[in-house]
C-alpha positions in Angstrom: -15.9 123.0 27.4 -12.4 121.4 26.2 -9.1 123.3 25.8 -8.2 124.3 22.2 -4.6 123.5 21.7 -2.7 124.2 18.4 0.4 123.0 17.5 1.9 125.3 14.3 5.1 126.5 13.0 6.2 126.5 8.8 6.5 123.0 6.9 8.5 120.6 8.3 9.4 121.7 11.9 7.4 118.2 13.7 4.1 119.4 14.3 2.7 116.2 12.4 5.1 113.6 14.1 4.3 115.2 18.1 0.6 114.7 17.1 0.8 111.1 16.2 2.6 111.0 19.5 0.0 112.5 21.5 -2.4 110.4 19.7 -1.0 107.2 20.5 -1.0 108.4 24.1 -4.6 108.8 23.7 -5.1 112.5 23.2 -7.7 114.1 20.9 -6.2 115.1 18.2 -7.3 116.9 14.5 -4.5 116.5 11.9 -3.8 118.2 9.2 -5.9 118.1 6.5 -3.8 119.9 4.2 -2.5 117.1 2.6 -6.2 115.5 1.5 -6.8 119.0 0.4 -3.4 118.7 -2.2 -3.9 115.4 -3.0 -8.0 116.2 -4.0 -6.4 118.6 -6.4 -4.2 116.5 -8.0 -7.0 114.3 -8.5 -8.5 117.2 -10.4 -5.7 117.6 -12.2 -3.9 120.5 -10.4 -0.4 119.8 -9.0 -0.2 122.2 -6.8 -3.7 124.0 -5.8 -2.0 126.1 -3.2 0.4 127.5 -6.4 -2.6 127.5 -8.9 -5.6 129.3 -6.7 -4.6 129.8 -3.4 -8.2 130.9 -2.8 -9.6 127.8 -3.5 -7.5 125.7 -1.4 -7.2 128.4 1.4 -11.2 128.1 1.2 -11.2 124.4 1.4 -8.4 124.2 3.8 -10.5 126.6 6.2 -13.8 125.0 5.8 -11.7 121.7 7.0 -10.2 123.4 9.9 -13.4 125.1 11.0 -15.0 122.2 11.1 -12.6 120.3 12.8 -12.4 123.3 15.2 -16.1 122.9 15.8 -16.9 119.4 16.3 -14.1 119.5 19.0 -16.2 122.1 21.0 -18.7 118.9 21.7 -16.0 117.4 23.8 -16.2 117.8 27.7 -13.3 118.5 29.7 -11.2 116.6 27.2 -8.3 118.8 25.7 -8.0 118.6 22.1 -4.6 119.1 20.1 -5.2 120.8 16.9 -2.3 120.2 14.0 -2.2 123.9 12.7 -4.9 126.5 13.6 -7.9 128.5 11.3 -4.7 131.4 11.5 -2.7 129.2 9.7 -4.4 129.6 6.4 -4.5 133.4 6.9 -0.8 133.4 7.2 -0.2 131.3 4.6 -2.3 133.8 2.4 0.1 136.5 3.8 2.8 134.2 2.7 1.9 134.9 -0.9 0.2 138.5 -0.2 -3.1 137.3 -0.9 -6.1 139.1 0.4 -7.8 137.0 3.2 -11.6 137.0 2.7 -13.1 138.8 5.0 -15.5 136.2 7.0 -12.0 133.6 7.0 -10.7 137.1 9.3 -14.1 137.4 11.3 -14.3 133.6 12.2 -10.5 134.1 13.4 -12.3 136.1 16.4 -15.3 134.1 16.7 -13.6 130.5 16.9 -9.9 130.8 19.2 -7.7 129.1 20.7 -7.3 127.9 24.8 -3.0 127.2 23.6 -1.0 127.9 21.1 2.9 126.1 20.5 4.8 127.1 18.0 7.4 124.7 16.7 10.7 127.1 14.9 12.2 126.0 12.1 15.2 123.2 12.1 16.7 122.1 8.9 17.9 118.6 10.7 14.2 117.4 10.3 12.8 119.7 7.3 12.3 117.7 4.6 9.9 117.9 1.0 8.0 115.7 -0.3 4.7 115.5 -2.9 3.1 117.9 -1.1 5.7 119.7 1.1 7.6 121.4 -1.7 8.8 124.6 0.1 11.9 124.6 0.9 14.3 125.0 4.4 14.6 128.8 3.3 10.9 129.3 2.1 9.5 127.3 5.5 11.6 129.8 7.8 9.6 132.5 5.8 6.2 130.7 6.3 7.3 130.7 10.0 7.6 134.3 10.4 4.5 134.8 8.7 2.2 132.2 11.5 4.2 133.8 14.0 3.1 137.3 13.2 -0.6 136.1 12.5 -1.2 134.5 16.0 0.6 137.6 17.6 -1.4 139.9 15.6 -4.5 137.9 16.9 -3.6 138.4 20.7 -2.0 135.0 20.9 1.4 134.5 22.5 2.9 131.7 21.1 4.7 129.1 23.4 7.8 128.0 21.5 8.6 124.4 21.7 12.3 123.4 21.7 14.2 121.3 19.1 14.3 117.2 20.7 13.5 114.3 20.6 10.3 113.8 20.1 9.6 112.8 23.4 11.1 115.2 24.4 9.1 118.1 22.4 5.9 116.0 23.3 6.6 116.0 26.9 7.5 119.5 26.9 4.0 120.7 25.6 2.6 118.2 28.3 4.4 119.2 31.3 3.6 123.0 30.1 -0.2 122.1 30.1 0.3 120.0 33.4 -1.1 117.1 31.7 1.6 114.7 32.5 
């Protein structure tokens, strides 16, 4: 059974950049899929599906991340890195004060991760774009909900310090003793 390792944190904290670096180093990475869900919503005429129909957005995202998790479960002895995990979906719903479906909550208990690395808000690298519309201040609030959700589930997230992409990537790999 492979190690399942999550990189999480609010929007614009460097998760995807680190995931690209991990992938370039030959690690198995399950990349973020929220942009795909957002772009599909836009193709269907909904500019911000997350804001217009948070439940539909969250269901699509949760199912995609669950599929990633289940596919990774078939890896043998090779660590798998995830750009966000299943608890992130519920944390975003918490942020919006939306009720999560009971199935989501059951799945959080069934599909556990071995390590959770959390990247704190970092204003110097935070950017907004067509799919990341949250301001830095909103990102800080979302970060709080994400950290709380993981902690409520019994995880102890490991804080990744700020620094260059190489430094942050090496921090994670050193912690896991993969270097």
